[in-house]
N, C-alpha and C positions, 0 to 999 in steps of 0.2 A: 859751490853747490854740488851736491852729489847727484849721481845718475838716477833716473827713475827706475823703479823696479821693472824688470822684463815682464812683458805681457804674457799671461797664460792663454794661449790660443785655443779656440774651439776649432778642431780640425775634423774634416770629413775625408775619408779615403774612398774613392769610387772604384771598387773591384778588389777581390781577394786573391789575386795572383801573386807572383813573385815580387814585383815592384810594389804592389799595394800593401802586402803584409810586412815587407821590410820597411817601407816608409812609416807604417803604423808603429812598428817597434822602435825605430830611431826617434821619431817625434815624441812618443810616449816617454822615452828616456830623458828627453829634454824637459819633461814636466807638463806637456800640453795635454789637453782633454781630447782624446782621439776616438772617433767612431768609424768603423768600416761598414760600407754598404755593399752587399753582394747580391746580384739579381737571382742567382741560383739558390735552391733551397738548402744546399749544404756545400762543403768544399768538394770539388770534383775529384774523382779518383782516376779519371781518364787522362791520357796524355802520352806522348812519346818520350824517347830518350833525349837527354840534354847533356851538354858538356860544361863543367864549371872549371875554368882555368884559374891560374894563380891570382889574377886580379879580382875575380869573384870570390875566391876563398879568403882573400884578405878582408873583404867586406864582411863575410860571414864570421870571421874571427872576431870582429868588433862586436858582434852580437852573441859571442860565446857559443856559436853553433857550428863552427868549422869541423870540430871533431866528430859531431853527430853526422854531418853530411858526408864526411870522408868514410865513416863506418857504413853508411847506407849505400854508397856507390862502390865503384871499382876503379883502380888505377891501371889504365891500359899500359901494356909493356912497350908497344911499338906503334908507329904509324907506317902502314904498308901501302905502297902505291902500285896500282896495276893498270894495264891497258885492258879496257873492257872487251875489246874485240876477241882476244884469245886468252884472257886472264894471265897474260905474261907479266911477271913481276918487274916493275921499273926500279924499285929500290925500297929500302926500309930505314926508318929513323928511330933510334932508341929514345923512348920518352920517359920512362919511370925515373931513372936516375939523372938523366940529362936535364930535364926540366926542373927537377928539384935543385940540382946544382946551380942552374942558371937563374932561376926565379925564386928559390926558397921553398917551392911546393911543386909536387907533381899534380897534374890536373886529373879531375874526376869525371867519369861517365856514370850517369844514374838515371833512373826513371823519374820524370818530372813530378808525378804525384808524391813521390817520397820526399822531395824537397818541400813541396807545398805542405805536406803533413807535418814536417819538422817545424816549419815557420808558424803554422797555425797552432801547434801545441805551445809554442813560445808566446804567441799572442794571447792564448787563454791563460797561461801562467801569469802574464803581465796584467790580466784583468781588463784587457782592451775590449770595448763593446763592439760586437759584430751583429749587424742586422741582415738576415737572410730573406730571400724569397720575393723581393719586389725591387723594381728598378728605381734608382735615384736619378731623377732627370734634372737638367739645368732649367732654372727659372730666371729669366732675364727681364728686368723692368727698367725702363729708361730713366726713371727718377731715382733709382738706387745706385749707389756707387759700386756695390759688390753684387756678385751673382749669388743667388740662393738655390736651394734644392727643393724640388717638388717630390714628395715621398708619400705615397698612399693618400693623395689628395690634400696633403698639408704642406705648408711652406716651412722649410727649416733654414735658419740663417747660421752661417759659419764664417769664422774669420778667414779660414784657409780651406780650399777644396783641392785635394790632390787627386787628379784623374789618372787612374791606372786600369782602365777598362779595355786595354788591348788594342791590337792593330786596326780593328774596325770601330774604334771609339766613336760613340754617338755624341759624346760631349765635345770632342774635337770638331766634328762635322758641324755642330751647332754654334760653337763659340769661336773656334779658330778657322773660320771659313776661308782665310787666305792660304791655308796649307792644302794644296790640291793633291789628290791621289794620282799616282802614275798609272799608266795603262798596265794591266796585268799581262806579263809576257813569260812568266815562269809558273810551273806547277810542281808540287811535291807530292809523292805518294809515300805514306808511312805505314809501317806495321811492325809488330813484334813476332819473333819466331823462337821457339825453344831451340837451344843449341844442340839438343839431343837429335834433332832432325836435320842437322846441317853437317856438311863436310868440314874438315879441320880448318880449311882456309878461312871460314867464317866463325867457327866456334872457339878459336883461340882468343886469348885476352889482348886483342889488338884492335886498333882503329884501321879499317880498310877503306881506301879511297880509290874508286875505279873511274878512270877518265874515259868518256865516250864521245861520240860525235853529236854535238848539240845537246848533250846530257851527261850526267854523271850519277853515281850512287855511292853511298857511304854506309858502312855497317860498324857497329860497336856494341859491346856488352853494356847492360844497364844496371846490374846489381839487383835485379828483380827476378828471382826464381829462375836464374840461368837464361833469361830472355835476351835475345840479340835484337837490337834496333836496326831496321833497314829504312833508309831514306833515299828515294829515287827522285832526282830533279831533272827537268827537261825544259827546253825552250818551247814556247807555244805562241800562236798568234794572239794578239791582244783580244781580250774578251772581258765581259762584265760578269760579276757573280752576285748572288743574293745571300749566300751563306759562306761562313768562314771555312767550313769543311763539308765534304759530302762522302757518303759511304758508296763505294763502287765495288762491283763484283770482281772476283779474281780474273775472270775471263776478260772483263773490260780493261783491267790493269795490264794483262798480257798483251792485249791488242794495242793499247796506247803506248806501251813501252817497248814492244817488239824484242823481247828478251831471247837470248840464244837458248838452245835446247837444254844445255847443261844447267843453266840457272833456273829454267822452268821446273826442272825435276827437283832441284834443291828447295824450291818454294811451293811444292805441291801440297803441303799441309797448311798453308796460309788460309785462314778463314775470313778475316776481315781486313779490308784495305780502305784507308781513308785518303782522299785526294784533297790537298790543301792548295788553294790559289796563293801564290806568294805576293802578298799585298805590300806595295811600297807607297810612301808618301813623298811629296816634294821636300827638299831641304828647307826646314823652317827658318824664319828670321828671328822668331821668338817662340818660346814654349811656355810663356806665362801671359796672362791677361787679367787685369783686375785682381781678384783674390783666387784665381784658378791657375793651377800649374800642372803640366803633363809630365808623367814618368813612364819608364818602360816602353813597350811597343806603341803606346798611345802617343808618345813624344815623337817617335819616328819609326815607321816601318821600313825596313831595308832588306836587301837580299841577304839570305842567311849563310853566305859562303865564307864566314869567318867563325861560325859557331859561337857568336858573342851575344845572342839574344838574352839569355838569362844573366850573363855577366854585365851587360849594359844596364839591365833592370836593377841589379844589385848596386852598381855604381851610382845610378840616378838617385836611389833612395838615400844613400849615404851623403852624396853631394848636396842634396836638398836640405837635409838636416844640418849639415855642416855650415851651409850659408845662413840658415835661420839662427843657428847658434852664434855665428860671427856678428850678425846685425840683429840682436834681440829686440831692439826698439824700433826697427824700421822694416816691416814685412815686405814692402814694395822693393826696397833696396836688396833684400835677401833674395827675392824671386828673380830680380833682374840679374844679379850676380850668378845665380844658379843657371839661368837661361843662357847667358853669354858663355859660361865655361863649358856647359854640356854641348852646346851647338858646335863649338870648336872641335870637340872629340867626335861628335856624330858625323860631321863632314869628313873627317879623316877616315873613320870606320867605313862610311859609305863608299868612299873612293877606292879603298883597298878591296872591299867586298865586290864591287862592280868589276874591278880588274880580275879578281879570282873567277868571276863568272865567265869572263872571256877565255881564260886559259883552261878552265875546266871543260869548256864546251867547244873547243876548236873543231871545226867541221872540214876544212880543207886538208886533204890527205897529206900533202907534202909538209905543210906548216905544222900539222899535228905531229908528224914523225920527227921533225927537227926539234920541236919543243920537248917531246918525251925523251929524246936522246940527250938533250941538254940537261933535263931534270935528272936523268940517271947519272950523268957525269958529276953534277953538282952534289948529289947525295953521297956518292962514293968518294969524291975528292975533298969537298969542303962542306960537310954536313951541318956545321954550325951556322953557315950562311943562311940556311933554310929558316931558322928561327930568329936570326939576328935582325932581319927586316921587320919582325913583329915585336921586338923588345918593348917598343913604346906602348903596346897593348898589354902584354903580360906583366910588365914591371910596375904597372900602376898600383899605387898604395893609398891613393886618396889624400 
């Protein structure tokens, strides 16, 4: 007896961010009927800089978008490490050729809206339906096997609902109630500055990482009109937030971060500063339930100290489509396989990211001095060791 014909799934994607748009593209390529639901009236043009490493570029290559993304961004030359106290240089790691030789690709820094624009243009070219301007909410009835969608007062039934609505996912809070949010203990301040207003230490084509006491900051180019992305992160007492981000005055930022005079002068032309609480969720035991599956930050919010947020979203979208393709006649088996495989990687990413938080934010003077000295020696003597510990991340090919 021959196998039954694979089912053409009716798929809803909740959210038009990186993971949502990529999931839509991969699932459409498998022949499924895909509709994207985005609460905003259009694709957002706001956002900060992101980094796409070799593992993310490999996924974009599967969508024939790698070349466009590389052209839209910049390839940083070096990773430069500094002590924030006196801007003393700890060491420098060559990136451009070293990473390409090690992983087959150099990684890219770019403005997030540029990536979203490229993905959305591809979605339109594939004639994937996108519904803007209203929230698609979960509709759960006890007598139904699957979850439905409540949209503009109507019930919409789908075979598969891919939730990609971000770290503050309303769907996750409603359906995956067992996944609890961790207390917010970190905050990030983000803004873009034209390199024309910055000294050479910031305006060169490098990623700069400054180690501070209980805090750190990172700068890198974005490929967007010579703009440099600044991200300041610090430890804070646990608190609750109502919004994913808030606009703060430059004076409030200076007060909260207590910058030295040199850096204050460098940032005198900053107009808008956004403060983002770094929202984490507990490590999930599963990221699927019934006909609902989580991707991207909705699947797991973690500390951003590996610069893997966008890459994790890209990996999720590919792995979900791959599992559905592997088990075309059994959606539940597909989602279970996806959940198991992604949680293994999420746990490893979370562990390393939390370790990075500790070393980035050392507060005791002696321990901090010893660590920075060790880091300086490692970079000068065995620079390859710096990235060797991360091979399992960057060598991912799906």
